[in-house]
C-alpha positions in Angstrom: 189.9 -2.1 -39.4 188.5 -4.8 -37.1 187.8 -4.2 -33.5 190.6 -6.6 -32.4 193.1 -4.7 -34.5 192.0 -1.4 -32.9 192.5 -2.8 -29.4 196.1 -3.6 -30.3 196.9 0.1 -30.3 195.2 0.9 -26.9 197.3 0.8 -23.8 196.6 -2.1 -21.5 196.4 0.1 -18.4 193.1 1.9 -18.3 194.7 4.9 -16.6 196.8 5.4 -19.7 193.6 5.6 -21.8 192.3 8.6 -19.9 192.4 11.9 -21.7 194.4 14.8 -20.2 191.1 16.6 -19.4 189.8 13.5 -17.6 193.0 13.3 -15.6 192.8 17.0 -14.7 189.1 16.7 -13.6 189.9 13.7 -11.5 192.9 15.4 -9.9 190.8 18.4 -9.0 188.0 16.2 -7.7 190.7 14.5 -5.6 191.6 17.9 -4.2 188.0 18.2 -3.0 186.6 20.4 -5.7 183.0 20.0 -6.8 182.0 19.8 -10.4 181.0 23.5 -10.3 184.3 24.5 -8.9 186.2 22.4 -11.4 184.2 23.9 -14.2 185.0 27.4 -12.9 188.7 26.7 -12.8 188.8 25.1 -16.2 186.3 27.4 -18.0 183.8 24.6 -18.6 180.3 23.9 -17.7 179.6 21.7 -14.7 177.8 19.3 -17.0 180.9 19.0 -19.2 183.0 18.3 -16.1 180.5 15.6 -15.0 180.8 14.1 -18.5 184.6 13.9 -18.3 184.3 12.3 -14.8 181.7 9.8 -16.0 183.8 8.8 -19.0 186.8 8.4 -16.7 184.8 6.2 -14.4 183.8 4.0 -17.4 187.3 3.8 -18.7 188.6 2.8 -15.3 185.8 0.3 -14.7 184.6 2.0 -11.5 181.3 3.4 -10.3 182.2 6.5 -8.4 184.5 9.5 -8.8 186.1 8.6 -5.5 187.0 5.2 -6.9 188.3 6.8 -10.1 190.4 9.3 -8.1 191.9 6.4 -6.0 192.7 4.5 -9.2 194.5 7.5 -10.8 196.3 8.3 -7.6 197.5 4.7 -7.2 198.8 4.6 -10.8 200.5 8.0 -10.4 202.3 6.7 -7.2 203.4 3.5 -9.0 204.9 5.6 -11.8 206.8 7.7 -9.3 208.3 4.8 -7.3 211.6 3.3 -8.4 211.3 0.0 -10.2 214.5 -1.4 -8.9 217.1 -0.9 -6.1 219.5 -0.1 -9.0 217.6 3.2 -9.5 219.0 4.3 -6.2 222.7 3.7 -7.0 225.0 6.7 -6.2 
């Protein structure tokens, strides 16, 4: 399968390409936890947590975990907001 055909199956929003583990690590980092604390909570090594965060940063096209957390948070808020005034109809 060519690279262009593989990209047809990938979501266009980078946040949607994050794994569940990457999202979890970013969420916990957003709560102020260090890699060590995240690792303790998830039963992983701190190095594995750092790897999840690094890959999340690459996927999102950002350089720091703070930027990645901000990108994930913004996407989560967008999903929670109604798309239309019709969504509020009684």
